[in-house]
Wavefront OBJ file of the C-alpha trace (Angstrom):
o trace
v 2.296 13.826 6.488
v -0.977 11.592 5.085
v 0.212 8.637 6.453
v 1.451 10.012 9.895
v 0.005 12.933 10.578
v 0.612 13.380 14.136
v 4.179 13.151 13.563
v 4.637 14.903 10.318
v 2.006 17.693 10.155
v 4.173 20.554 11.929
v 7.520 19.745 9.639
v 5.408 19.457 6.862
v 3.695 22.435 7.014
v 6.551 24.639 7.805
v 8.295 23.554 4.974
v 5.305 23.599 2.686
v 3.950 26.747 3.753
v 7.152 28.535 3.325
v 6.249 28.013 -0.733
v 3.311 28.696 -2.611
v 1.339 26.188 -5.045
v 2.632 28.374 -7.779
v 6.283 27.058 -6.905
v 5.325 23.490 -7.573
v 4.223 21.652 -10.807
v 0.496 20.937 -10.919
v 0.485 16.925 -9.886
v 2.861 17.695 -6.868
v 0.536 21.021 -6.000
v -2.409 18.575 -6.310
v -0.632 15.873 -3.463
v 0.308 18.848 -1.347
v -3.039 20.223 -1.191
v -4.342 16.846 -0.905
v -1.829 16.425 2.073
v -2.705 19.851 3.820
v -6.530 18.663 3.779
v -5.488 15.584 5.516
v -3.533 17.098 8.560
v -6.550 19.846 9.010
v -4.837 22.836 7.473
v -8.142 23.340 5.079
v -7.265 27.254 3.905
v -3.656 26.001 3.060
v -4.909 23.044 1.220
v -7.771 24.819 -0.667
v -5.102 27.318 -2.178
v -2.722 24.315 -3.394
v -5.983 22.412 -5.010
v -7.216 25.533 -6.882
v -4.537 26.714 -7.876
v -3.695 23.524 -9.228
v -6.832 22.222 -10.638
v -6.829 24.222 -14.078
v -3.269 22.843 -14.219
v -4.304 19.443 -13.750
v -6.605 19.557 -16.802
v -4.516 21.779 -19.010
v -1.403 19.348 -18.881
v -3.588 15.964 -18.980
v -3.688 14.697 -15.344
v -6.967 13.966 -15.691
v -7.169 11.443 -13.102
v -5.873 13.360 -10.466
v -9.564 15.881 -10.575
v -11.647 13.717 -8.694
v -9.358 13.871 -5.923
v -8.720 17.211 -5.944
v -12.036 18.000 -6.645
v -13.395 15.767 -3.409
v -10.757 17.498 -1.175
v -11.641 20.828 -1.906
v -15.768 19.862 -0.993
v -14.175 18.617 1.949
v -12.365 22.203 2.913
v -15.635 23.899 2.024
v -17.519 21.360 4.109
v -15.327 21.947 7.172
v -15.501 26.176 6.515
v -19.353 26.326 6.718
v -19.385 26.706 2.934
v -22.293 24.175 2.515
v -23.163 25.318 -1.397
v -19.679 25.280 -2.412
v -19.417 21.838 -0.730
v -22.114 20.207 -2.465
v -21.421 21.753 -5.831
v -17.812 20.139 -5.568
v -19.142 16.634 -4.351
v -21.551 16.338 -7.261
v -18.697 16.838 -9.599
v -16.515 14.861 -8.092
v -18.728 11.972 -7.796
v -19.499 11.995 -11.383
v -15.865 12.265 -12.690
v -14.838 9.563 -10.423
v -17.503 7.291 -11.266
v -16.579 7.887 -14.962
v -12.662 7.309 -14.333
v -13.305 4.027 -12.111
v -11.998 5.367 -9.107
v -14.173 3.823 -6.313
v -12.137 5.889 -3.588
v -13.132 9.557 -4.420
v -16.861 8.073 -5.034
v -16.962 7.137 -1.240
v -15.736 10.622 -0.372
v -17.372 12.544 -2.547
v -20.812 10.909 -1.261
v -19.900 10.722 2.316
v -19.603 14.958 1.503
v -22.586 15.305 0.033
v -24.269 13.085 3.004
v -22.509 15.478 5.513
v -24.553 18.713 3.771
v -27.583 16.930 3.849
v -27.370 15.846 7.633
v -26.323 19.561 7.891
v -29.498 20.615 6.367
v -31.552 18.121 7.485
v -32.482 15.877 4.712
v -31.628 12.719 6.812
v -33.322 10.199 4.450
v -30.505 11.487 1.495
v -27.956 11.446 3.695
v -28.707 7.919 4.880
v -28.974 6.652 1.335
v -25.569 8.276 0.611
v -23.862 7.081 3.375
v -24.832 3.638 2.474
v -23.653 3.880 -1.088
v -20.639 5.120 0.483
v -19.910 2.822 2.835
v -20.710 -0.275 0.213
v -17.598 1.123 -1.868
v -15.261 2.041 1.127
v -15.568 -0.749 3.221
v -13.942 -3.336 1.024
v -11.221 -1.264 0.286
v -10.320 -0.381 4.553
v -10.711 3.049 3.475
v -10.012 4.222 7.401
v -10.584 7.988 6.709
v -13.578 7.970 4.525
v -15.241 5.370 6.918
v -14.360 7.406 10.022
v -16.251 10.285 8.076
v -19.005 8.079 7.736
v -19.671 7.517 11.181
v -19.153 11.153 12.064
v -21.613 12.173 9.458
v -24.025 9.878 10.606
v -23.473 11.322 14.577
v -24.524 14.453 12.604
v -27.772 13.124 11.817
v -28.161 11.854 15.419
v -27.165 15.117 17.161
v -29.465 17.109 14.916
v -32.324 15.351 16.116
v -31.581 14.698 19.996
v -30.252 11.107 19.707
v -27.437 11.814 22.024
v -26.752 7.932 22.538
v -26.897 6.895 19.474
v -24.518 9.780 18.062
v -21.762 8.816 20.871
v -21.866 5.042 19.624
v -21.388 6.043 16.324
v -18.579 8.269 17.190
v -16.926 6.173 19.618
v -16.622 3.481 16.804
v -14.189 5.888 15.079
v -11.829 5.531 18.327
v -11.521 1.642 18.901
v -8.882 0.192 17.248
v -10.581 -2.881 16.331
v -13.074 -1.108 14.216
v -13.160 -0.653 10.549
v -14.076 2.913 11.089
v -10.921 3.970 13.534
v -8.712 6.130 11.867
v -5.938 7.208 14.583
v -5.512 11.066 13.759
v -8.931 11.976 11.883
v -11.203 10.714 14.770
v -9.726 13.522 16.587
v -11.413 15.820 14.526
v -14.944 14.966 15.842
v -13.735 14.949 19.626
v -15.990 18.042 20.043
v -19.070 16.109 19.170
v -17.719 13.151 20.801
v -18.056 15.363 24.242
v -21.353 16.868 23.251
v -22.764 13.466 22.985
v -21.017 12.246 26.070
v -22.267 15.217 28.166
v -26.269 14.784 26.822
v -25.601 10.669 28.152
v -23.453 11.343 31.122
v -20.645 9.219 29.505
v -17.849 12.378 29.955
v -15.535 9.757 31.757
v -15.378 8.111 28.521
v -14.361 10.472 26.379
v -11.421 11.257 28.943
v -8.405 9.218 27.238
v -9.090 10.662 23.766
v -9.166 14.204 24.933
v -5.930 13.753 26.180
v -4.743 12.186 23.012
v -6.264 15.218 21.214
v -4.337 18.129 23.622
v -1.114 15.880 23.306
v -1.488 15.940 19.669
v -2.518 19.208 18.986
v 0.388 20.630 20.226
v 2.769 18.828 18.336
v 0.847 18.664 14.933
v -0.430 22.115 14.829
v -3.272 21.150 12.814
v -6.329 23.860 12.684
v -9.206 21.215 12.439
v -8.196 19.434 15.346
v -7.372 22.523 17.526
v -10.854 23.818 16.252
v -12.574 20.564 17.726
v -10.891 20.829 20.733
v -12.086 24.124 21.268
v -15.557 22.870 21.086
v -14.816 19.595 23.244
v -13.160 22.231 25.797
v -16.207 24.567 26.446
v -18.611 22.045 26.836
v -16.782 19.645 29.354
v -18.971 19.758 32.626
v -17.209 21.038 35.968
v -17.699 23.965 38.019
v -18.480 27.309 37.302
v -16.179 27.853 34.767
v -18.420 27.317 32.403
v -19.108 30.602 31.291
v -15.628 31.582 30.780
v -14.958 28.776 29.013
v -17.428 29.553 26.319
v -16.356 33.413 26.655
v -12.640 32.057 26.114
v -13.678 29.994 22.474
v -16.143 32.671 21.311
v -13.204 35.490 21.741
v -10.856 32.950 19.754
v -10.482 33.704 15.887
v -13.558 31.427 14.538
v -13.647 33.546 10.924
v -12.711 30.003 9.058
v -15.034 28.322 11.300
v -18.507 29.614 10.854
v -20.488 26.119 11.797
v -18.483 25.671 15.039
v -19.441 29.608 16.187
v -22.968 28.964 15.649
v -22.598 25.623 17.610
v -21.032 27.464 20.603
v -23.284 30.093 20.483
l 1 2 3 4 5 6 7 8 9 10 11 12 13 14 15 16 17 18 19 20 21 22 23 24 25 26 27 28 29 30 31 32 33 34 35 36 37 38 39 40 41 42 43 44 45 46 47 48 49 50 51 52 53 54 55 56 57 58 59 60 61 62 63 64 65 66 67 68 69 70 71 72 73 74 75 76 77 78 79 80 81 82 83 84 85 86 87 88 89 90 91 92 93 94 95 96 97 98 99 100 101 102 103 104 105 106 107 108 109 110 111 112 113 114 115 116 117 118 119 120 121 122 123 124 125 126 127 128 129 130 131 132 133 134 135 136 137 138 139 140 141 142 143 144 145 146 147 148 149 150 151 152 153 154 155 156 157 158 159 160 161 162 163 164 165 166 167 168 169 170 171 172 173 174 175 176 177 178 179 180 181 182 183 184 185 186 187 188 189 190 191 192 193 194 195 196 197 198 199 200 201 202 203 204 205 206 207 208 209 210 211 212 213 214 215 216 217 218 219 220 221 222 223 224 225 226 227 228 229 230 231 232 233 234 235 236 237 238 239 240 241 242 243 244 245 246 247 248 249 250 251 252 253 254 255 256 257 258 259 260 261 262 263 264
């Protein structure tokens, strides 16, 4: 599920979600929670990681703690809880540095940067992203590099720099770019369409939209589905825009307050 979510996300969820985190030892629950996060099932992933953390600490699996907390930070981010995300990312950053885990330092700092970007603190976000990229690039950590570009796009979108946002996101869809990730890039297809609409480049997004539609039906990724919901509503066309926005807003957006606000 972690390596090829497009193929394995659905059967993985069907098997794992029939059980609960207490059905597994702490280490396994942590790995399952991380996999659920990476396929975009954040609510379920949070349940597994939250249950695993105290047992990881108690049983001496401390090297897994930064991973679990960094993933909790990203889950809180996707679900619109900025304070929780910032706190978890800060703790993960400290612990990962102490344990010499550069991958999780990079992931935590990218999460901190995303919180700063959403809150409008562009300078802090850029500084954190530069630090994260310096760690992630030599490791070819594509999921982190994809998130870095997505965060830069959020900064640009917030300032109305749509061409810049488009270019940042376009990199994540280019297989020749270090920031490309075959699945995670699709989580930001809504922002990709948003930037494209404002720059007259919607046709450039059609291929990725079609791929996202195909994978959403087979992978059952909640994160991918919400990205598509946001993307579809913004697509230009005939007089159906009001219908498309209304359809999106009638969906269950309880877990996605940020996207609900942006749709409004």
